[in-house]
N, C-alpha and C positions, 0 to 999 in steps of 0.2 A: 116626157110629157105624160101626165096622168089624167084619166077621165073621171067622170063624176062618181064612179064606183070605187075610186081609189086605186085603180090598177093602171099599169102602163098601157098606153094605147095599143090595141091589136092592129094587125096590118091594114085592115080596111079603113079604120078611123085615122090611122097614121097617114095613109095615102091622101085622105081628104085634107089633112093639115098641110101636108107637103104641097098639094095643089095650090093652096092659098099662098104658100111661100114662093112657089115657082111663078105665080102670077105677078109678083112684084118685080118690076123692071129694075128699080134701084132702091135699095134699102135707105139710101140717103134722102129719098123723097118722102119718106114717111113722116107725117106730122107727129111730133112728140109733145108730151106735157110734163110739167114738174111733178115729182113723186108725191109731194104733199097734197097737190090738187087732186091727183088720182085717188089718194087715200080718202080725202074728204068726200069724193063721189062714190066711194065704196068699191072702186074698181081694183084697188089693191087692199088686201086684208093681211095684217101681220098676225101670224099664229103665235099664241102666247100660252100662259099658264093654264087657261081653261082647257085647252086641248091636251096639254101634258097630263093634267089631272084625270081627264076622261080616259086617256090612253092607259095610264097607270092602273085605274080601276079595272080595266079589261085585262091587263096583265095579271092581276091578282086572281083571275079566274082560270089561269093556265094550269096550275098544278092539279094533278089527279088526287094527290094526298096532301092537302094544304097544312095539315097538322104535323107533318114530319119534322118541321123546323123546331118544334117544341119537344120532339121525342128523341132526336138524334143530332149530335153536333157534327156538322159537315164543314171541313176546312176547304175553303175555296181560294183560288188565285184567279184574278181577272185582269185582263189587259184590253183596253180599247184600241191599242196600236196607234196612238196619237189621233184617234178619231172621235166620233160623236156619241158613242154609246154610254159613256161613263156615268152621267147623271141619271139616266133612265134605269140602267142596271142597278146602281147602288140604291136608288129609291125603292124599286120594286122588291129587291132582296131584303132590304131593311123592313119594309112593310109586311113581308111574309114571315119575318122573324129570324132570318139568317144573319148572324152577327160576325161569324168567323170568316170575314171576307178580306183578302189581302190584295191590294191593288199594286200592279207593277208601276212604281212611282215614275220611273224614267219614261214611261209611255202613257201616263195618265192624261196629260193635257193635250188638247188639239194642236197639231203642228204640221202644216202642209209640207214641210221638208222631210218628215219621217226620219229623223236623224239616227234612230237606233236600229233600223232594219233596212235591208236592201229592197225588199218588196213588202209593203204593209198588207199582206194577204194571208189569212189563216190557212189557206191551202198550201202555202209554203212552210214546210216544217221549221225552217230557219227562223221564222217569225216568232216561234215559241221559245227561243233561246233564253231570254230574260225571265220568262214565266217559269221555265223549268228550273232555273237557278233559284228563284224565289220559292217554288214548290218544294224543292229539296230542303230548303232552310226551314220551312214551316211544316213539312210533311203533309202537304195538301192532298186531299182526296181527288180533286178535280181541278184542272187548269182550263180556263176559258179564254178564247181570243175572238174578238169581233173585228171585222174590217172597218176602214175609216167611215163609210156611210152606213154602217150598222145593219147591213142586210145579210152578210155571210157570217157563219159561226164555225169555229174550229174548236175541238176539245182534245185534251191530252189526259190520259189516265195511266195508272201504274199497271204494268203487266205482271205476270207471275214471278218475274225476276226482280220486281220492285223498281223497275225503270219506267220512266214516263215514255209513252208512245202516243203519237198523234193519230187519232182515228181518221179514216177516210170519210168523205161525205156519205158514201153508201153505207158504211158501218154505223155511223151516227144515226142515219135515217132508219136503219133496221132496228136499232135499239129503241129509238123514239116510237116507231110504229108498233112494235111488239108490246111496249109498255102501255101505250094509249089503249090498244085493243084489250089487253089483259085486264087493265084496271077498270075500264068501262064495262067489261063483261062482269066483273065482280060486283059492281054497283048497279048493274042492270040498266046502264045508260047508253049502251052501244046501239046505235040506230041500225035497224035491219037493212036499210037502203044506203048504208054508209059507202063512201067512195074514197079511194086513195088515188091521188093524181101525181104522176111522175113523168119525167121526160124520157124520150126514147133511148137515151144513152145512160140512164140510171139503172142500177142493178135490178136483176129479176127477183132478188130476195123479197123485195117489197110486194111483188105479185104473189109469191108463195105465202107470205105471212097473211096477207089480206084474204086470199082465196081459201086458205085452210081454215079461216075463221068466218067464212060465209060472206065476205065482202067483195066488192068489185074494184079492180084496178084499171085506170084509164091512162093511156100514154098520150103525151102531147109532144109537140116539137120543142127543141131546146129553147129556153127562154121562159122566165117565170110569168110573163104576160099571158102565155098560153094557158098556164094553170089558172090564173085569175079569170081568164075568159070562160073557162069551163065552170068555175065557181059561180060566176054571174049567170051562166046558162042554166045551171041546176037550181039556182035560187028562183029563176023565172019559171022553169018547168016543174019543179018539185020532184023530178025523177030520182035524184040522189041527194043525200045529206053529206056535206063535206066533212071528212074526218081528218085528213092530213095531206099536205102537198110538199114535194121535195124534189131536189135535183142533185146529181152527184157532185156538183161544184159548190157544195157547202151551203146551199140555200134551202130553208125550211119555213113552212107556215103551218102553225098548229090551229089557230082559230082565225076565221075570216073577217074579224073586225079590222084587220089590215088586208090588203089585196096584193101584196108583194112579199117576197121573201123577207123574213123579219128575224134578225139575229137577237133582238131583245126577247121576243117570245121564246126563241129556241134556247136562250140562256136560262130562262126560268124553268123550262121543261128539263133541260140537262141537269140542273140542280135537283129537281124533284126526282129524277131517275136515280141520280147518285145517292140521295138520301134513302130512297127505297131499297137499293141494293146494300147500302151500308148497314141499314137496320137488320138485314138478313145475314150480316157478316161477310158480305161479298164486295168486291170492287166492281166498277162498271165494266172493266175488261172481262172479269169472270161472267158478268151478265151477258156480255156480247157472245162469249163462248157458249153460254146456255142457249142463246138464240140460234147460233150455228148448229148446235147439237140437235135442236128441235126441227129446223127447217132445211138444213143442208149447208155445206161450207161454200158460200158464194164468194168469189174473188174477182176483182176487176183491175184492168190496167189501161194505160193511155200512152200512145206514142204519137209524136207529131213530126212532120217534115216541114222545114222552112224553105220555101222556094220563092225567091224574090224576083221582082221585075216582071216584064212582059213574058219572058221565057219561063219564069216560074209559074205564072198564071196559066200558061199554055200546058205546062207539065201536069199541073193539078187537074186541069180539064181533061187531059189525055188519060190520066189514071182513072177518073170517074167514067169516061167514055168506054174505056177498055172493059171495065167491069160490067157496064150496062150492055154492051154489045156482045160480050163473051162471058156470061156469068160462069164462075168456077163450079165444076162438079164436086170437087173436093178441096178442102183447106186443111193442111196439116194432117193429111190422111183420114180426114173425117168427111163424110158425105154432107153436102149442102142440101138442106131440105127446103128452105124458104129464102126468097129474096124480097125485101121490101124496098121499093123505089119511091121515094117521097117526091120526086120530080114528076114522074108520070102518075103518081098517086095510085100505084098498083102493087098488090102483093101476089107473088107467084109461088105456088106450091108445086115444086118440080116433080115429085113422085106421082102425083095424081094429075099433073098437067092442067091445074086449075089456076084461076086468078080471081082476086077479090079487089074491090075498090078500097083505098085508104081514105078515110074521111077526115083528112087534115089538110091544112094549106100546103101549097107547093113549096118544096125546099130541096135543094140540091144535095140530097143525102141518100146513102145506100146502107142497108142493114141486112146481114145474113145470119140465119139460124142453122146450126149444124146438128148432126144426129144425136149428140150427147148432151144437148142443151147449151153448148157454147154459142155465143153470138159475137159478131164483129160488125162495127159500124164505121163508115167512112163519111167524114163531114169536113168540108172546107171551112176555115175560120171566116167569120164575117168582118173581123176587124184587123186581122194580121195576114201576111202572106204565107199562110200555113194550111196544110191539110192534116186533120186529126184522125187518128184511128183508135177507136174504143174497143175494148175486149172484155168479155165476161165469161166466166166458167163456173162450174159447180162440181165439187168433189165430196167424197164421203169423209174426208178429213182435211184439215188445213194443209197438211203436207201434200196430199194428192192434188188439191186445188192449186197450190203454188207450182207444182211440177207441171200440171196441165197448162196453166196460164203461161209459164215460161216457154214451153214448147210451141204453143199456138202463136204467141207474139213473135218469137224468133223466126218461125217458118213463114209467117205472113209478111213480116217486114223484109225478109229476104226476097220474096216474090215482088214486093213493091220496088225495092232497089234495083231489081233486074229490069224493071220497066223504064227506069230513068236513063 
């Protein structure tokens, strides 16, 4: 359910709606009317070409370098994964001047059975199988996949060995953010009060990029509705100017004419970034390495435990209670400096024995920051019988970051398994 600002309803508004739902004793007692009559009364409005055109006009404002399509030939492969993005993406890319666009034909048309993939989600690398096949045939610079409802974007680019690799949501977000800031700085359009919005389980490289360029990063709870809520707040207060919002799970928002993660916007920006680097004789992968060289080699990981039934729910609660009641001094031989408890909404700094309030809604989430900048977050899934463990590290090289992440994840998950 979306509000008048175009954003998913935040908790307070959602609770009001649910109160109305719960007040109905029987849905079968609700008086209904024919659709045509409701349309005549203006209570149902069908969205049509007028909105498509208005949206496309806004999409054309996304590129920081809109003339690149005329300067460099970019070979693109696009798949909507049997979803809804096809027409919007093709229209915007065509209007921007990108003609070398190859659509994965087997996945072009909407199909609720998703016959060519096990999971129609660009977070799953297997979803790129057909796109990679086509990419190899046409020697594409960039492979793009959007999920069925067009809010998540995944991209695959060639690494130094010439093989396609799927970037993580954090890596794509870092590329986008560095590009937006650097190009706006060149043009003198970067707002001094610009703000980057990200979720608490999204990489810290976003904070490093924004803060080293004099901008603020604000963390919100997992869920893009919380990013949209902040956008609305800043529109009202004028405190900050929205620059970029993203989450590690492949959701991005570049301009706030939409108020939810938007894979169409992200597609347009990805093509702009690709063209920018190609003009310099670089791949997007090399561009990403440049970002790491500049800000540090950040790497993230995710582990989850599926614990089903009443006993599983009890085990998940027991894990969280154990960490709350007995916070660890050290994790993987690294001192724990900070615990953020989003249920009590308190941040504890152990070395100075201080605590601060967390100004976010309550959520059953714990996050720990270690002495070397490593962080770990524990979050039960809201939709599945799972508890998720997020990890983030920083190294002076990709090799060091990979080694550090492997050790921390292994040591931490061993301690979790010992609790069960």
